[in-house]
Structure formats: structure tokens, C-alpha cells
C-alpha positions in Angstrom: 79.4 -29.1 19.6 77.8 -32.4 20.8 78.1 -35.8 19.1 74.8 -35.4 17.2 75.8 -32.1 15.7 79.1 -33.6 14.5 77.4 -36.5 12.7 74.8 -34.3 11.2 77.5 -32.0 9.8 79.6 -34.9 8.7 76.6 -36.4 6.8 75.8 -33.1 5.1 79.4 -32.6 4.0 79.7 -36.2 2.9 76.5 -36.0 0.8 77.6 -32.7 -0.7 80.9 -34.4 -1.6 79.3 -37.4 -3.3 76.9 -35.0 -5.2 79.8 -32.9 -6.5 81.9 -35.9 -7.4 79.1 -37.7 -9.3 78.0 -34.5 -11.2 81.6 -33.6 -12.1 82.6 -37.2 -13.1 81.6 -36.7 -16.7 83.9 -33.6 -17.0 87.0 -35.6 -15.9 87.2 -37.7 -19.0 88.8 -36.3 -22.2 86.9 -38.6 -24.6 83.2 -38.2 -25.3 80.9 -40.4 -23.3 77.7 -41.8 -24.9 75.0 -43.9 -23.5 74.2 -47.3 -25.0 71.0 -47.4 -27.1 69.2 -49.5 -24.5 69.9 -47.0 -21.7 68.9 -44.1 -23.9 65.6 -45.7 -24.7 65.0 -46.5 -21.0 65.6 -42.9 -20.1 62.7 -41.9 -22.4 60.3 -43.5 -19.9 62.0 -42.3 -16.7 60.1 -39.0 -16.3 56.7 -40.8 -16.8 57.7 -43.6 -14.4 58.9 -41.1 -11.7 55.7 -39.0 -12.0 53.5 -42.1 -11.8 55.3 -43.4 -8.8 54.6 -40.1 -6.9 51.1 -39.4 -8.1 49.4 -42.8 -8.2 49.8 -43.5 -4.5 48.4 -40.1 -3.7 45.3 -40.9 -5.7 44.5 -44.4 -4.5 45.7 -44.3 -0.9 44.9 -42.5 2.4 47.3 -42.7 5.3 49.1 -45.8 3.8 45.9 -47.7 3.2 44.0 -48.2 -0.1 40.8 -46.2 -0.3 37.7 -48.3 0.3 34.9 -46.0 -0.9 34.0 -44.5 -4.2 33.2 -41.2 -2.5 36.7 -39.8 -2.8 37.1 -36.5 -4.7 40.5 -37.5 -5.9 39.1 -40.4 -8.0 36.6 -38.1 -9.8 39.2 -35.3 -10.2 41.6 -37.8 -11.8 38.8 -39.1 -14.1 38.0 -35.6 -15.2 41.6 -34.7 -15.8 42.2 -37.9 -17.8 39.0 -37.3 -19.8 40.0 -33.7 -20.6 43.5 -34.8 -21.7 42.2 -37.5 -24.1 39.6 -35.1 -25.4 41.7 -31.9 -25.9 45.4 -33.0 -25.3 46.1 -29.9 -23.3 48.1 -30.0 -20.0 46.7 -26.8 -18.6 43.1 -27.9 -19.2 43.8 -31.3 -17.7 45.0 -29.6 -14.5 42.2 -27.1 -14.3 39.4 -29.6 -15.1 40.7 -32.1 -12.5 41.2 -29.5 -9.8 37.7 -27.9 -10.5 36.0 -31.3 -10.1 38.2 -32.1 -7.0 37.5 -28.8 -5.3 33.8 -28.9 -6.0 33.4 -32.4 -4.5 35.9 -31.9 -1.7 34.5 -28.5 -0.5 30.9 -29.0 -1.6 30.3 -32.5 -0.3 33.2 -32.9 2.1 34.6 -36.0 0.3 
């Protein structure tokens, strides 16, 4: 086993140990643990913030640069999905409408 394999294995074992320790930490205490109200309210927005931080760069950037043209199928697919959501409030329709517009423009016009 060479030096690189040892450090790779040590890193994996260390990360697994930290993961197990942090996930089991709450079971080690005998008294109930509650979040402060401010933290609980902040966690209400965490899924939306995480989703936005992943999706928004995929919509407005290409290869690390902001898009410079309006002829991008992602923009129109996003607009169609947002319009559908505000019209019908359905998640499945939002995904389908956005993907239909995106695929038509991407495959039809090569955007």
C-alpha cells in the first residue's frame, strides 16, 4: 500500500467517524434538546436557500461565465415553469412545462 492509498483510506475513515459522531451526538444526552426559536425559523428557509443556490447558477451561467445572449433555452424554460407554477400552483406541471419549452428550444433551435 503506497502513501496515497494510506491517506485516502485515512481520510475516508476520518470522515466516516466525524459523520457518525455528529449524527449520534443528539442520542448521547439524557435531557431533551430543543432549538431556539430563531434557529427553528431559520431552518424553515434552508431547503429553499439550498435549492436556489444549486439551481440559479445552472440557469444563468455557462462554464463559469454569465450568459450573454437571450437565446438560451434555460431562460425560457425557467420562465415557462415559473409562469405555470404561479398559474396552477402544481409542481409536476411546473417541471413538465419548463422541460417541454426547454427541450423544444434546445433540440429544435439548438439553443
